[in-house]
ZADO-1210 file (C-alpha; in nm, 4 decimals, padded with zeros to 6 digits):
<atoms>
<atom x="02.5373" y="03.7958" z="02.0200" code="MET" pos="1"/>
<atom x="02.3323" y="03.8476" z="02.3571" code="ILE" pos="2"/>
<atom x="02.0619" y="03.6396" z="02.2278" code="PHE" pos="3"/>
<atom x="02.2912" y="03.3348" z="02.0893" code="ASP" pos="4"/>
<atom x="02.4257" y="03.2935" z="02.4606" code="ALA" pos="5"/>
<atom x="02.0878" y="03.3366" z="02.6359" code="THR" pos="6"/>
<atom x="01.9874" y="03.0882" z="02.4114" code="MET" pos="7"/>
<atom x="02.2709" y="02.8493" z="02.5137" code="MET" pos="8"/>
<atom x="02.2154" y="02.9293" z="02.8372" code="ARG" pos="9"/>
<atom x="01.8565" y="02.8895" z="02.8625" code="LEU" pos="10"/>
<atom x="01.9441" y="02.5157" z="02.6603" code="GLN" pos="11"/>
<atom x="02.2101" y="02.4209" z="02.9313" code="ALA" pos="12"/>
<atom x="01.9308" y="02.5176" z="03.1755" code="LEU" pos="13"/>
<atom x="01.6412" y="02.2965" z="03.0057" code="GLY" pos="14"/>
<atom x="01.9393" y="02.0268" z="02.9634" code="GLU" pos="15"/>
<atom x="02.0435" y="02.0096" z="03.3370" code="SER" pos="16"/>
<atom x="01.6197" y="02.0002" z="03.4578" code="LEU" pos="17"/>
<atom x="01.6121" y="01.7018" z="03.1874" code="LYS" pos="18"/>
<atom x="01.8579" y="01.4978" z="03.3586" code="GLN" pos="19"/>
<atom x="01.7559" y="01.5367" z="03.6937" code="ILE" pos="20"/>
<atom x="01.3862" y="01.4530" z="03.5546" code="GLU" pos="21"/>
<atom x="01.5239" y="01.1770" z="03.4240" code="ASN" pos="22"/>
<atom x="01.7223" y="01.0500" z="03.7687" code="LYS" pos="23"/>
<atom x="01.5038" y="01.1639" z="04.0169" code="SER" pos="24"/>
<atom x="01.1375" y="01.2117" z="03.8999" code="PRO" pos="25"/>
<atom x="00.9653" y="01.2642" z="04.2491" code="GLU" pos="26"/>
<atom x="01.1978" y="01.5632" z="04.2846" code="THR" pos="27"/>
<atom x="00.9926" y="01.7858" z="04.0618" code="PHE" pos="28"/>
<atom x="00.6449" y="01.6132" z="04.1828" code="GLU" pos="29"/>
<atom x="00.7093" y="01.8033" z="04.4955" code="LYS" pos="30"/>
<atom x="00.7154" y="02.1202" z="04.3253" code="TYR" pos="31"/>
<atom x="00.4437" y="02.1614" z="04.0997" code="SER" pos="32"/>
<atom x="00.3751" y="02.5101" z="04.0978" code="ASP" pos="33"/>
<atom x="00.6614" y="02.5249" z="03.8144" code="VAL" pos="34"/>
<atom x="00.6039" y="02.3954" z="03.4458" code="GLU" pos="35"/>
<atom x="00.8873" y="02.1212" z="03.4539" code="TRP" pos="36"/>
<atom x="00.7331" y="01.9753" z="03.1432" code="VAL" pos="37"/>
<atom x="00.7109" y="02.3038" z="02.9483" code="LYS" pos="38"/>
<atom x="01.0749" y="02.3769" z="03.0595" code="ILE" pos="39"/>
<atom x="01.2304" y="02.0783" z="02.9429" code="ILE" pos="40"/>
<atom x="01.0301" y="02.1000" z="02.6064" code="ARG" pos="41"/>
<atom x="01.1361" y="02.4494" z="02.5351" code="PHE" pos="42"/>
<atom x="01.4991" y="02.3136" z="02.5869" code="ARG" pos="43"/>
<atom x="01.4023" y="02.0682" z="02.2533" code="ASP" pos="44"/>
<atom x="01.2688" y="02.3693" z="02.0675" code="ILE" pos="45"/>
<atom x="01.5850" y="02.5868" z="02.1575" code="ILE" pos="46"/>
<atom x="01.7857" y="02.2703" z="02.0438" code="SER" pos="47"/>
<atom x="01.5977" y="02.1457" z="01.7124" code="HIS" pos="48"/>
<atom x="01.4362" y="02.4613" z="01.5889" code="HIS" pos="49"/>
<atom x="01.6815" y="02.7286" z="01.6989" code="TYR" pos="50"/>
<atom x="01.5696" y="02.9247" z="01.3779" code="GLU" pos="51"/>
<atom x="01.2101" y="02.9512" z="01.4243" code="LYS" pos="52"/>
<atom x="01.2542" y="03.1655" z="01.7817" code="LEU" pos="53"/>
<atom x="01.1294" y="03.4896" z="01.8138" code="GLU" pos="54"/>
<atom x="01.3775" y="03.7454" z="02.0257" code="SER" pos="55"/>
<atom x="01.0332" y="03.8912" z="02.1928" code="GLU" pos="56"/>
<atom x="00.9249" y="03.5102" z="02.2849" code="ILE" pos="57"/>
<atom x="01.2927" y="03.4862" z="02.4604" code="ILE" pos="58"/>
<atom x="01.2825" y="03.8243" z="02.6191" code="PHE" pos="59"/>
<atom x="00.9287" y="03.7761" z="02.7485" code="ASP" pos="60"/>
<atom x="01.0645" y="03.4318" z="02.8837" code="VAL" pos="61"/>
<atom x="01.3595" y="03.5637" z="03.0520" code="CYS" pos="62"/>
<atom x="01.1690" y="03.8422" z="03.2127" code="LYS" pos="63"/>
<atom x="00.8481" y="03.6953" z="03.3806" code="ASN" pos="64"/>
<atom x="00.9305" y="03.3353" z="03.4040" code="HIS" pos="65"/>
<atom x="01.3083" y="03.2817" z="03.4891" code="LEU" pos="66"/>
<atom x="01.2910" y="03.4941" z="03.8150" code="PRO" pos="67"/>
<atom x="00.9734" y="03.2242" z="03.9166" code="LEU" pos="68"/>
<atom x="01.2102" y="02.9505" z="03.8102" code="LEU" pos="69"/>
<atom x="01.5244" y="03.0800" z="03.9859" code="LYS" pos="70"/>
<atom x="01.2827" y="03.0973" z="04.3209" code="ALA" pos="71"/>
<atom x="01.2061" y="02.7663" z="04.2684" code="SER" pos="72"/>
<atom x="01.5168" y="02.6099" z="04.2227" code="ILE" pos="73"/>
<atom x="01.6632" y="02.7934" z="04.5353" code="ALA" pos="74"/>
<atom x="01.3824" y="02.6166" z="04.7214" code="LYS" pos="75"/>
<atom x="01.4816" y="02.2924" z="04.6197" code="ILE" pos="76"/>
<atom x="01.7996" y="02.3452" z="04.6913" code="ILE" pos="77"/>
<atom x="01.7477" y="02.4917" z="05.0242" code="SER" pos="78"/>
<atom x="01.4940" y="02.2153" z="05.1140" code="ASP" pos="79"/>
<atom x="01.7855" y="01.9625" z="05.0278" code="LEU" pos="80"/>
<atom x="02.0319" y="02.0740" z="05.2610" code="LYS" pos="81"/>
</atoms>
């Protein structure tokens, strides 16, 4: 159940980033240290190939990549104020 909930949250995050990119692509150009396209593609994988995902990969994403993404998003929000 936790795996499924995590997947839904990652999917929602990717969808939100995809919408931002579609409406304002220059937002991510300024913060090129994050691989935005890969995050958005990951959302597509979650959405369309859910059954192929391995829990170890999701754990790695959550442990090693989400903290960096969180910091980058916080920086974007701070810069917008």
